C-alpha positions in Angstrom: -2.0 2.5 -15.7 -5.7 0.9 -15.4 -7.0 4.0 -13.9 -6.7 7.8 -14.5 -6.7 9.1 -10.8 -7.5 12.7 -10.3 -7.1 14.8 -7.2 -8.8 18.0 -6.4 -6.1 20.0 -8.0 -7.1 18.5 -11.4 -10.8 20.0 -11.0 -11.9 22.5 -13.5 -15.7 22.1 -12.4 -18.0 19.6 -11.3 -17.7 17.4 -14.2 -14.1 18.4 -16.1 -10.8 17.4 -15.0 -7.4 18.6 -16.3 -4.8 16.0 -16.2 -1.5 17.8 -16.1 1.1 15.2 -15.1 3.7 14.4 -17.9 4.4 11.1 -17.1 0.8 10.4 -17.2 0.1 12.3 -20.4 2.9 10.0 -22.0 1.0 7.0 -20.8 -2.2 8.3 -22.5 -0.5 9.0 -25.7 2.2 6.2 -26.0 0.5 3.1 -24.3 -3.5 4.0 -24.4 -3.2 5.9 -27.8 -5.9 7.8 -26.5 -7.6 10.6 -28.7 -10.4 12.8 -28.0 -13.6 11.1 -27.8 -12.4 7.7 -26.2 -13.7 6.8 -22.8 -11.5 5.7 -20.1 -11.7 4.3 -16.2 -11.1 7.2 -14.0 -11.3 8.0 -10.4 -10.9 10.6 -7.7 -8.4 10.4 -4.7 -10.6 9.4 -1.6 -13.7 9.4 -3.6 -15.3 7.5 -6.4 -14.8 5.6 -9.6 -16.1 6.1 -13.1 -15.8 7.0 -16.5 -14.0 9.9 -18.3 -14.5 11.0 -22.0 -11.5 12.7 -23.1 -12.2 16.0 -24.7 -8.6 17.3 -25.6 -5.0 16.0 -25.5 -2.0 18.2 -26.0 1.6 18.5 -24.5 0.0 20.7 -21.9 -2.5 18.4 -20.6 -5.8 16.5 -21.2 -9.2 17.5 -20.4 -11.8 15.0 -19.4 -15.6 15.2 -18.8 -16.1 12.8 -15.9 -19.0 11.0 -14.4 -17.9 9.4 -11.0 -20.9 7.0 -9.9 -19.0 3.6 -8.4 -17.6 3.0 -5.2 -13.8 1.7 -5.1 -13.2 -1.9 -4.0 -13.2 -2.7 -0.3 -10.3 -2.4 1.7 -8.5 -5.2 3.6 -9.2 -5.3 7.3 -5.6 -5.4 8.1 -2.9 -2.8 9.7 0.5 -4.3 8.2 3.4 -3.8 10.6 6.4 -4.1 8.1 10.1 -3.8 9.3 11.6 -1.2 6.9 12.8 -2.8 3.5 15.8 -1.8 1.7 15.1 1.2 -0.3 15.1 -0.5 -3.6 12.6 -3.2 -2.4 10.4 -0.5 -0.5 9.1 1.3 -3.5 7.9 -2.3 -5.1 6.4 -3.3 -1.8 4.5 0.0 -1.5 2.9 -0.6 -4.9 2.1 -4.0 -4.1 0.4 -3.7 -0.7 -1.6 -0.7 -1.9 -2.8 -2.6 -4.9 -3.7 -5.5 -2.7 -5.8 -3.1 -0.6 -3.9 -2.3 2.8 -5.0 1.0 4.1 -2.9 1.1 7.2 0.8 0.6 7.1 3.4 1.0 9.8 7.0 1.1 8.8 9.1 0.4 11.9 12.8 -0.4 12.9 14.1 -3.7 13.8 17.4 -5.0 14.7 18.3 -6.2 11.3 17.1 -3.1 9.5 20.1 -1.1 8.7 19.9 2.4 10.5 20.9 3.9 6.8 17.5 2.9 5.4 16.1 5.6 7.3 17.8 8.4 5.7 16.8 6.8 2.2 15.3 9.7 -0.2 12.5 6.7 -0.8 11.2 7.9 2.5 10.1 11.5 1.4 6.4 12.2 1.2 6.6 13.0 -2.3 8.2 9.6 -3.3 5.8 7.4 -1.0 3.0 9.2 -2.0 4.1 8.5 -6.0 4.3 4.6 -5.1 0.9 4.7 -3.3 -0.6 6.3 -6.4 0.9 3.7 -8.7 -0.8 0.9 -6.7 -3.9 2.3 -6.9 -4.1 3.0 -10.6 -3.1 -0.9 -10.8 -6.1 -1.9 -8.7 -8.4 0.7 -9.7 -8.6 1.9 -6.4 -9.0 5.5 -4.9 -8.2 5.5 -1.1 -4.8 6.0 -0.1 -3.2 4.0 2.6 -2.3 5.9 6.0 1.7 5.2 6.2 3.2 6.0 9.4 6.8 5.4 10.9 8.3 3.9 13.9 12.0 4.3 13.9 12.4 3.2 17.5 11.0 -0.4 18.3 11.0 -0.2 22.1 9.0 2.8 22.6 6.5 1.8 19.7 5.9 -1.8 21.1 5.8 -0.6 24.7 3.7 2.6 24.4 1.7 2.9 21.2 1.2 -0.6 20.0 -1.0 -2.2 22.8 -3.8 0.5 22.2 -3.8 -0.3 18.7 -4.7 -4.2 19.2 -8.0 -3.9 20.9 -10.7 -6.0 19.2 -8.1 -7.2 16.5 -6.4 -10.5 15.8 -2.7 -10.2 16.0 -0.3 -12.3 13.9 3.7 -12.5 13.4 5.0 -14.0 10.4 8.2 -15.5 11.1 10.2 -18.7 9.9 9.9 -21.7 12.2 6.5 -20.5 13.8 4.3 -23.5 14.9 1.2 -22.6 13.1 0.8 -22.2 9.3 -0.8 -19.2 8.1 -4.7 -18.9 8.4 -6.9 -18.7 5.3 -9.8 -16.6 4.9 -10.1 -14.3 7.9 -12.9 -11.8 7.9 -12.0 -10.3 11.1 -9.6 -7.2 11.6 -6.1 -8.2 11.8 -2.6 -6.8 12.8 0.2 -8.5 10.8 3.6 -8.0 11.6 6.4 -9.0 9.0 10.1 -8.7 9.6 13.0 -7.7 7.5 15.3 -10.0 5.4 16.7 -12.4 7.9 13.6 -12.0 9.8 12.9 -10.8 13.5 15.4 -11.5 15.9 14.5 -13.7 19.4 14.0 -10.6 21.7 11.5 -8.9 19.1 9.5 -12.2 18.5 9.3 -12.6 22.3 8.0 -8.8 22.7 5.3 -9.4 20.1 4.4 -12.7 21.6 4.0 -10.7 25.0 1.3 -8.9 23.6 -0.7 -11.9 22.2 0.6 -12.2 18.6 0.2 -15.8 17.3 3.2 -17.1 15.5 2.5 -18.2 11.7 4.7 -19.4 8.9 4.4 -19.9 4.8 6.3 -23.3 5.1 9.9 -24.0 4.8 10.8 -21.8 2.0 12.3 -18.4 2.9 10.8 -15.8 1.0 11.8 -12.0 0.2 9.9 -9.4 2.0 7.8 -8.4 -0.9 6.9 -11.8 -1.9 6.1 -13.0 1.7 4.0 -9.8 2.2 1.9 -10.6 -0.8 1.6 -14.4 0.0 0.6 -13.6 3.3 -2.3 -11.0 2.4 -3.6 -13.2 -0.1 -3.7 -16.1 2.0 -5.3 -14.4 5.1 -7.9 -12.5 3.1 
């Protein structure tokens, strides 16, 4: 936890915050070994970063006096279209892409995504929010990504995706594509990444028909969480 992240429910007044979450309280005590008087990096969800002075700490909570006077890191100009990963991989992927600065994420169904994945408890709003917060705390960021679900591929790619591509460069990452992934882009990008095993040919064709450029990361076949991290680091 590189950042203590508050939300409006933690606010006592304009300068004081009351942290009550038992997991983060335990982290304060056991990892930071914080004591009253210590100063730590803090932030407000959706707001600024700053410093917080610990006023008191016990089993019921921690009270901080905070000064929030710095902007969070700039977001990546990317809309990530990610085939829904298997549940145990989803949690790590959410944390990684949030820490890297993704602010728009669509989880979609593709042929090689097991239908049972959509019934996973990892897709509850509480679980997703938890992993997004962990990603923000890791990167010292405060702005939550917007996560949307598209459990039906064809209606999404035919009815909703085309309107979202205006003014953006569209890329589909898939093994065997002709072009290597570009580097150092400074334009808005929509990036499609498939599941374990990749997209099926029909799906690649539908993306290509919308103007998506096919790119690859080389001959190695990577796990989704590794591929997404490598793609984002290379693109931006």
